[in-house]
C-alpha positions as CSV (number, residue, x, y, z in Angstrom):
1,M,-73.5,22.8,-196.4
2,T,-74.6,20.1,-198.9
3,Q,-74.0,21.1,-202.4
4,H,-76.1,20.5,-205.5
5,D,-75.3,19.5,-209.1
6,A,-76.7,21.6,-212.1
7,R,-80.0,19.6,-212.1
8,G,-80.7,20.1,-208.5
9,L,-79.5,16.8,-207.0
10,A,-77.7,16.8,-203.8
11,L,-74.1,15.8,-203.7
12,S,-72.5,14.7,-200.2
13,T,-69.8,17.3,-200.3
14,D,-69.3,20.7,-198.8
15,Q,-66.7,21.8,-201.4
16,P,-68.0,23.9,-204.5
17,A,-64.8,23.0,-206.4
18,S,-65.5,19.3,-206.3
19,V,-69.2,20.1,-207.8
20,A,-67.6,22.2,-210.5
21,A,-65.3,19.3,-211.4
22,Y,-67.9,16.8,-211.3
23,E,-70.0,19.1,-213.8
24,Q,-67.0,19.3,-216.0
25,A,-66.3,15.6,-215.9
26,L,-69.9,14.6,-216.6
27,D,-70.3,17.0,-219.5
28,L,-67.2,15.5,-221.1
29,F,-68.8,12.0,-220.5
30,N,-72.3,13.2,-221.9
31,S,-70.6,14.4,-225.1
32,L,-68.0,11.6,-225.1
33,R,-65.0,13.9,-225.2
34,L,-61.8,13.1,-223.7
35,D,-60.7,12.9,-220.8
36,P,-63.5,13.0,-218.0
37,V,-61.2,11.0,-215.8
38,A,-58.4,13.5,-216.1
39,A,-60.9,16.2,-215.2
40,L,-62.2,14.4,-212.2
41,Q,-59.1,12.8,-210.6
42,P,-57.6,16.1,-209.0
43,A,-61.1,16.8,-207.2
44,L,-61.0,13.2,-205.8
45,E,-57.5,14.0,-204.6
46,Q,-58.5,17.2,-202.9
47,D,-61.7,15.9,-201.6
48,P,-61.3,12.0,-201.0
49,D,-64.7,11.7,-199.3
50,F,-66.6,13.1,-202.3
51,I,-69.0,10.1,-202.7
52,S,-70.9,11.2,-206.0
53,G,-67.3,11.9,-207.3
54,H,-66.2,8.3,-206.8
55,L,-69.3,7.1,-208.1
56,L,-68.8,9.0,-211.2
57,M,-65.4,7.6,-211.7
58,A,-66.6,3.9,-211.0
59,G,-69.3,4.6,-213.7
60,F,-66.7,5.9,-216.1
61,M,-64.9,2.6,-215.9
62,L,-68.1,0.5,-216.2
63,S,-69.1,2.4,-219.2
64,A,-66.2,1.1,-221.3
65,I,-67.5,-2.4,-221.1
66,D,-64.2,-3.6,-220.8
67,G,-63.0,-6.3,-218.4
68,Q,-59.8,-4.5,-217.9
69,A,-61.4,-1.7,-216.2
70,L,-63.2,-3.5,-213.6
71,P,-60.6,-3.4,-210.9
72,A,-60.4,0.7,-211.2
73,A,-64.3,0.6,-210.9
74,R,-64.1,-1.6,-207.7
75,E,-61.4,0.6,-206.3
76,S,-63.7,3.7,-206.8
77,L,-66.8,2.0,-205.2
78,A,-64.5,1.1,-202.4
79,A,-63.4,4.6,-201.8
80,A,-67.2,5.7,-201.9
81,A,-68.0,3.0,-199.4
82,T,-65.4,4.2,-196.9
83,S,-66.2,7.9,-197.2
84,R,-66.3,9.8,-193.9
85,R,-69.4,11.6,-195.1
86,R,-72.8,10.0,-195.1
87,P,-74.3,9.2,-198.5
88,N,-77.8,10.5,-199.5
89,E,-80.6,8.1,-200.5
90,R,-79.7,8.6,-204.3
91,E,-76.1,7.9,-203.8
92,Q,-76.9,4.9,-201.9
93,S,-79.1,3.5,-204.5
94,F,-76.8,4.3,-207.4
95,Q,-73.8,2.7,-205.5
96,A,-75.5,-0.6,-204.9
97,A,-76.4,-0.9,-208.6
98,L,-72.8,0.0,-209.7
99,Q,-71.5,-2.6,-207.0
100,V,-73.4,-5.4,-208.6
101,W,-72.3,-4.4,-212.1
102,A,-68.7,-4.1,-211.1
103,D,-69.1,-7.7,-209.5
104,G,-70.0,-9.1,-212.9
105,D,-73.8,-9.1,-213.2
106,M,-74.6,-6.3,-215.5
107,G,-78.3,-7.6,-216.0
108,R,-79.1,-7.4,-212.4
109,A,-77.5,-4.1,-212.0
110,N,-79.5,-2.7,-214.9
111,R,-82.7,-3.8,-213.0
112,L,-81.5,-2.0,-209.9
113,L,-80.8,1.1,-212.2
114,D,-84.2,0.7,-213.7
115,R,-85.9,1.4,-210.1
116,H,-83.0,4.1,-209.5
117,L,-84.2,6.1,-212.4
118,I,-87.9,5.9,-211.7
119,D,-87.2,7.4,-208.3
120,H,-84.3,9.8,-209.7
121,P,-85.3,10.6,-213.3
122,R,-83.1,13.8,-213.4
123,D,-79.9,11.8,-212.5
124,L,-78.2,12.4,-215.7
125,F,-75.3,10.2,-215.2
126,A,-77.3,7.3,-214.2
127,L,-79.6,7.8,-217.3
128,Q,-76.8,7.6,-219.7
129,L,-74.8,4.9,-218.0
130,T,-78.1,2.6,-218.0
131,H,-78.5,3.7,-221.7
132,M,-75.3,2.1,-222.5
133,A,-76.1,-0.9,-220.4
134,D,-79.3,-1.3,-222.4
135,L,-77.6,-1.2,-225.6
136,V,-75.1,-3.9,-224.5
137,L,-77.8,-6.2,-223.0
138,G,-80.0,-5.9,-226.4
139,Q,-82.9,-4.2,-224.6
140,S,-83.9,-2.3,-227.7
141,T,-87.3,-0.9,-226.3
142,M,-85.7,0.2,-223.2
143,L,-83.1,2.4,-225.3
144,R,-86.3,4.4,-226.2
145,D,-88.8,3.7,-223.3
146,R,-86.3,4.5,-220.4
147,I,-85.7,8.1,-221.7
148,G,-89.4,8.2,-222.3
149,R,-90.1,7.6,-218.8
150,A,-87.9,10.6,-217.7
151,L,-88.8,13.1,-220.2
152,D,-91.6,14.7,-218.3
153,Q,-89.1,15.5,-215.4
154,W,-86.9,17.5,-217.6
155,S,-87.4,20.8,-219.3
156,E,-85.6,22.5,-222.3
157,D,-83.8,25.1,-219.8
158,D,-82.2,22.1,-217.8
159,V,-78.4,21.5,-218.1
160,G,-78.0,18.4,-220.1
161,Y,-81.4,18.3,-221.8
162,S,-80.0,18.2,-225.2
163,Y,-78.1,14.9,-224.2
164,V,-81.5,13.4,-223.2
165,L,-82.8,14.4,-226.6
166,G,-79.8,12.7,-228.3
167,M,-80.3,9.4,-226.2
168,H,-84.0,9.4,-227.0
169,A,-83.2,9.9,-230.6
170,F,-81.0,6.7,-230.6
171,G,-83.6,4.9,-228.7
172,L,-86.3,5.8,-231.4
173,E,-84.1,4.6,-234.2
174,E,-83.5,1.4,-232.5
175,C,-87.2,0.9,-232.4
176,N,-87.5,1.7,-236.1
177,E,-89.1,5.1,-235.4
178,Y,-86.8,6.7,-238.0
179,A,-88.6,10.0,-238.8
180,R,-88.9,10.9,-235.0
181,A,-85.3,9.8,-234.5
182,E,-83.8,12.0,-237.2
183,A,-86.0,14.9,-236.1
184,L,-85.0,14.6,-232.6
185,G,-81.4,14.0,-233.2
186,M,-81.2,17.3,-235.2
187,E,-82.9,19.0,-232.4
188,A,-80.5,17.8,-230.0
189,L,-77.6,18.9,-232.2
190,A,-79.1,22.4,-232.9
191,R,-79.0,22.8,-229.2
192,N,-75.6,21.4,-228.6
193,P,-73.2,20.6,-231.4
194,Q,-71.1,18.7,-229.0
195,D,-73.4,15.9,-228.7
196,A,-71.6,13.0,-230.5
197,W,-74.3,10.6,-229.5
198,A,-76.8,12.6,-231.5
199,V,-74.5,12.5,-234.5
200,H,-74.4,8.9,-234.0
201,A,-78.0,8.5,-233.8
202,V,-78.8,10.4,-237.2
203,A,-75.9,8.0,-238.8
204,H,-78.0,5.1,-237.8
205,V,-81.0,6.5,-239.5
206,Y,-79.1,6.8,-242.7
207,E,-77.6,3.4,-242.2
208,M,-80.9,1.5,-241.5
209,Q,-82.9,3.3,-244.4
210,G,-79.9,2.8,-246.9
211,R,-79.6,6.6,-247.3
212,V,-76.0,6.1,-248.5
213,A,-75.3,9.6,-250.1
214,E,-76.8,11.3,-247.1
215,G,-75.0,9.1,-244.6
216,I,-71.7,9.8,-246.1
217,L,-72.4,13.4,-246.3
218,W,-73.4,13.5,-242.8
219,L,-70.2,11.8,-241.5
220,T,-68.0,13.7,-243.6
221,T,-69.1,17.4,-243.0
222,D,-68.3,19.3,-239.9
223,T,-66.7,16.2,-238.2
224,S,-64.3,18.4,-236.1
225,L,-66.5,18.0,-232.9
226,W,-66.4,14.2,-232.8
227,Q,-63.4,13.1,-235.1
228,Q,-60.7,14.2,-232.7
229,D,-60.4,13.3,-228.9
230,N,-63.9,11.8,-228.7
231,A,-64.5,8.1,-227.6
232,L,-67.1,7.8,-230.4
233,A,-64.6,8.8,-233.1
234,V,-63.8,5.2,-234.1
235,H,-67.4,4.1,-234.0
236,N,-68.6,7.0,-236.2
237,H,-65.9,6.2,-238.8
238,W,-67.1,2.5,-238.5
239,H,-70.5,3.8,-239.8
240,L,-69.0,5.8,-242.6
241,A,-67.1,2.6,-243.5
242,L,-70.4,0.7,-243.7
243,Q,-72.0,3.4,-246.1
244,H,-69.0,2.8,-248.3
245,L,-69.6,-0.8,-248.2
246,R,-73.3,-0.2,-249.3
247,N,-71.6,1.5,-252.4
248,D,-69.5,-1.7,-252.8
249,D,-66.4,0.7,-252.4
250,H,-64.1,-1.5,-250.6
251,A,-61.1,0.6,-250.9
252,S,-62.6,3.6,-249.2
253,A,-63.7,1.1,-246.3
254,L,-60.2,-0.2,-246.0
255,A,-58.7,3.1,-246.0
256,L,-60.9,4.2,-243.2
257,Y,-59.8,1.1,-241.3
258,D,-56.3,1.8,-241.8
259,R,-56.5,5.6,-240.8
260,A,-59.1,5.6,-238.2
261,I,-60.5,2.2,-237.0
262,A,-57.5,0.0,-236.6
263,P,-56.7,0.1,-232.7
264,G,-54.1,2.3,-231.3
265,P,-52.2,1.8,-228.2
266,A,-55.0,3.3,-225.9
267,S,-57.9,1.6,-227.8
268,M,-60.7,0.1,-225.5
269,A,-62.5,-3.0,-226.2
270,L,-65.5,-1.3,-228.0
271,D,-62.8,0.0,-230.5
272,L,-61.6,-3.5,-231.0
273,V,-65.2,-4.5,-231.7
274,D,-65.4,-2.1,-234.5
275,A,-62.2,-3.2,-235.9
276,S,-63.3,-7.1,-236.0
277,A,-66.8,-6.1,-237.3
278,L,-65.5,-4.1,-240.2
279,L,-62.8,-6.7,-241.0
280,W,-65.3,-9.6,-240.9
281,R,-67.8,-7.7,-243.1
282,L,-65.1,-7.2,-245.7
283,G,-64.0,-10.8,-245.5
284,L,-67.6,-12.0,-246.1
285,R,-67.4,-9.8,-249.5
286,G,-64.2,-11.8,-250.4
287,V,-61.8,-9.1,-249.8
288,D,-58.3,-10.1,-248.4
289,V,-57.7,-8.8,-244.9
290,A,-55.6,-11.5,-243.7
291,G,-52.7,-9.3,-242.8
292,R,-55.0,-6.9,-240.7
293,W,-56.4,-9.9,-238.9
294,Q,-52.7,-10.8,-237.9
295,A,-52.3,-7.3,-236.5
296,L,-55.7,-7.3,-234.6
297,A,-55.8,-10.7,-232.9
298,P,-52.8,-10.0,-230.5
299,R,-54.8,-7.0,-229.2
300,W,-57.8,-9.2,-228.5
301,R,-55.5,-12.0,-227.1
302,D,-54.1,-9.4,-224.6
303,Q,-57.3,-7.5,-223.9
304,A,-60.3,-10.1,-224.2
305,A,-61.9,-10.6,-220.7
306,W,-64.0,-13.8,-221.6
307,G,-67.3,-13.9,-219.7
308,W,-67.8,-10.3,-219.2
309,S,-69.7,-9.5,-222.4
310,V,-71.5,-11.7,-224.9
311,F,-70.9,-8.9,-227.5
312,N,-67.3,-8.5,-227.0
313,D,-66.5,-12.3,-226.8
314,V,-68.0,-13.0,-230.2
315,H,-66.0,-10.2,-231.8
316,A,-63.0,-11.4,-230.0
317,M,-63.6,-14.8,-231.7
318,L,-64.2,-13.2,-235.1
319,A,-60.5,-11.9,-235.0
320,L,-58.9,-15.2,-233.6
321,V,-60.9,-17.1,-236.4
322,G,-59.7,-14.3,-239.0
323,A,-56.1,-14.8,-237.9
324,G,-56.3,-18.5,-237.8
325,E,-55.2,-19.0,-234.0
326,P,-56.4,-22.5,-233.0
327,I,-55.0,-22.5,-229.4
328,Q,-56.6,-19.2,-228.6
329,I,-59.8,-20.1,-230.1
330,E,-59.9,-23.2,-228.0
331,A,-59.1,-21.1,-224.8
332,G,-62.0,-18.9,-225.8
333,Q,-64.4,-21.8,-226.2
334,R,-63.4,-23.2,-222.7
335,A,-64.0,-19.7,-221.0
336,I,-67.2,-19.4,-222.7
337,A,-68.4,-22.8,-221.7
338,A,-67.3,-22.0,-218.1
339,V,-69.6,-18.9,-217.8
340,P,-71.9,-19.2,-214.8
341,A,-75.7,-18.8,-214.7
342,T,-75.1,-15.2,-213.3
343,A,-73.6,-14.0,-216.7
344,P,-74.7,-10.5,-217.6
345,A,-77.3,-11.6,-220.3
346,P,-79.4,-14.5,-221.1
347,W,-77.9,-14.8,-224.5
348,W,-75.0,-16.8,-223.0
349,R,-76.5,-20.1,-223.8
350,E,-76.1,-18.9,-227.6
351,A,-72.9,-17.3,-227.3
352,G,-71.0,-20.6,-227.6
353,T,-73.3,-21.4,-230.8
354,V,-72.3,-18.2,-232.5
355,C,-68.6,-18.7,-231.8
356,E,-69.0,-22.3,-233.2
357,A,-70.7,-20.8,-236.3
358,V,-67.8,-18.3,-236.7
359,M,-65.3,-21.1,-236.5
360,A,-67.3,-23.1,-239.0
361,F,-67.3,-20.3,-241.4
362,G,-63.5,-19.9,-241.0
363,E,-62.8,-23.5,-241.7
364,G,-65.0,-23.5,-244.8
365,R,-67.9,-25.5,-243.3
366,Y,-70.5,-23.1,-244.6
367,G,-73.6,-25.2,-244.6
368,H,-73.0,-26.0,-240.8
369,C,-72.3,-22.3,-240.0
370,A,-75.6,-21.3,-241.7
371,Q,-77.5,-24.3,-240.0
372,L,-76.3,-23.1,-236.6
373,L,-77.2,-19.3,-237.2
374,L,-80.6,-19.6,-238.9
375,P,-82.5,-20.3,-235.6
376,L,-80.8,-17.4,-233.9
377,L,-81.7,-14.7,-236.4
378,P,-85.3,-14.1,-234.9
379,V,-83.8,-13.6,-231.3
380,A,-80.6,-11.8,-232.3
381,H,-81.5,-8.7,-230.2
382,G,-80.0,-10.7,-227.2
383,F,-76.7,-10.5,-228.8
384,G,-76.4,-6.7,-227.7
385,G,-75.4,-3.8,-229.7
386,S,-77.3,-1.9,-232.2
387,Q,-79.4,-3.1,-235.2
388,A,-76.4,-2.2,-237.4
389,Q,-74.0,-4.3,-235.3
390,R,-76.3,-7.1,-234.9
391,G,-76.6,-7.3,-238.8
392,L,-73.1,-9.1,-238.6
393,I,-75.1,-12.5,-237.7
394,F,-77.6,-12.1,-240.6
395,L,-74.8,-11.3,-243.0
396,T,-72.6,-14.2,-241.9
397,A,-75.7,-16.8,-242.4
398,M,-76.4,-15.3,-245.8
399,E,-73.0,-15.4,-247.2
400,A,-72.5,-19.0,-245.5
401,A,-75.7,-20.1,-247.3
402,R,-74.4,-18.8,-250.7
403,R,-70.9,-20.3,-250.2
404,A,-72.6,-23.7,-249.2
405,G,-74.7,-23.6,-252.4
406,D,-77.8,-23.5,-250.5
407,A,-79.6,-21.4,-253.0
408,A,-83.2,-21.7,-251.4
409,L,-81.7,-20.3,-248.0
410,W,-79.6,-17.6,-249.7
411,E,-82.6,-16.3,-251.8
412,A,-84.9,-16.4,-248.9
413,L,-82.4,-14.2,-246.8
414,Q,-81.9,-12.1,-249.6
415,S,-85.6,-11.4,-250.1
416,E,-85.9,-10.7,-246.2
417,A,-83.2,-8.2,-246.4
418,A,-84.8,-6.5,-249.3
419,A,-88.1,-6.3,-247.7
420,R,-86.8,-4.8,-244.5
421,T,-84.8,-2.2,-246.2
422,A,-87.9,-1.3,-248.4
423,A,-90.1,-0.9,-245.2
424,A,-87.4,1.5,-243.6
425,V,-87.1,3.9,-246.6
426,P,-89.4,7.0,-246.5
427,E,-91.7,7.8,-249.2
428,R,-90.0,11.1,-249.4
429,P,-87.0,12.8,-247.6
430,Y,-87.6,14.3,-244.2
431,R,-85.8,17.2,-245.1
432,E,-84.2,18.9,-248.1
433,I,-80.6,18.4,-248.3
434,E,-78.0,19.3,-251.1
435,L,-76.2,16.1,-251.8
436,K,-72.6,16.5,-252.6
437,A,-70.6,14.0,-254.3
438,A,-68.6,11.9,-251.9
């Protein structure tokens, strides 16, 4: 007898225990708690023909945006393809998209998932996985609109509805709709305090609006649900570090780096990205982080999968430049230059330019760095990541201009930054909040 998930989607298995494991693993993934892989693996061992289970596992691997996870994703897709059960139409559609992603073309996979979700808007896993791909590919409006397309097919009684609200909140924030984003993020958390993505969405609102006291309070109060055993723990601590930088509190940012952001043995590429991004920002401010670069760069040497993600590759280059590793820098340059036209995002033609600008900054050729980055600022969304993450390019251009003595460019970029912040700040707070001393 065909089984169904908690949202009524058919799963090609006749074993209720497999569905129970599927739901447990999916909920862990939705809330970014650890470890969905461990929760799902026993079910696949007991039910090796469980197609949706293998697709779930493949998606877990792909969601890491880490080239090291690709072989495992391909193994799971192969297991789904050789199942003795016959996949239903939804599973066939989903598998086709994931296979393209695992083969290295995230952009085309995203377009296939676009259609998949129009046909299957209640496929919660596909919705969250595509949301992550939209972020990596720099498709800011789709972070909002993809969830908006599906909303009418969901009700507040549906299992997983709070996660849909949390994703929508983040999409709204990335489209500068801060009031709605904050309200929806709060609603998602009221329904489900385990929603780390909703915590993250509200943190973004405070960051983009420069609401430093609220941002620090938000990320230092009731943190137990995301601070431990959560895939977003490093990233939320990174957001807290950014708020300390807004306060020019370099000591607190460095302490956070050492305690919660510096990579451990199990850190994935996205954790390394946060480490690179924070150290580079501190370096732009003149803080000596040379020793930390020396510890971080070997992790990128071992883990970098050049050509898989523009976003990851640029952050890997930051670490190599920060640590002063010319041989590794040259190897990365060659790898980026060799990326084929089927690369996962159109920004590959600019990736080499950004890496060249990073190298120029590291070598003290600040005027050249600013000259390279200035034309890229209007199209920086293609870099991938969030507005807060892409701000690294703007900050680098501005500091390069200052160090080069280009007062006109520095003042122009300073003015742009101030105008952008002023436009984002609300006329009055969206909610009353008792601000505590950080």
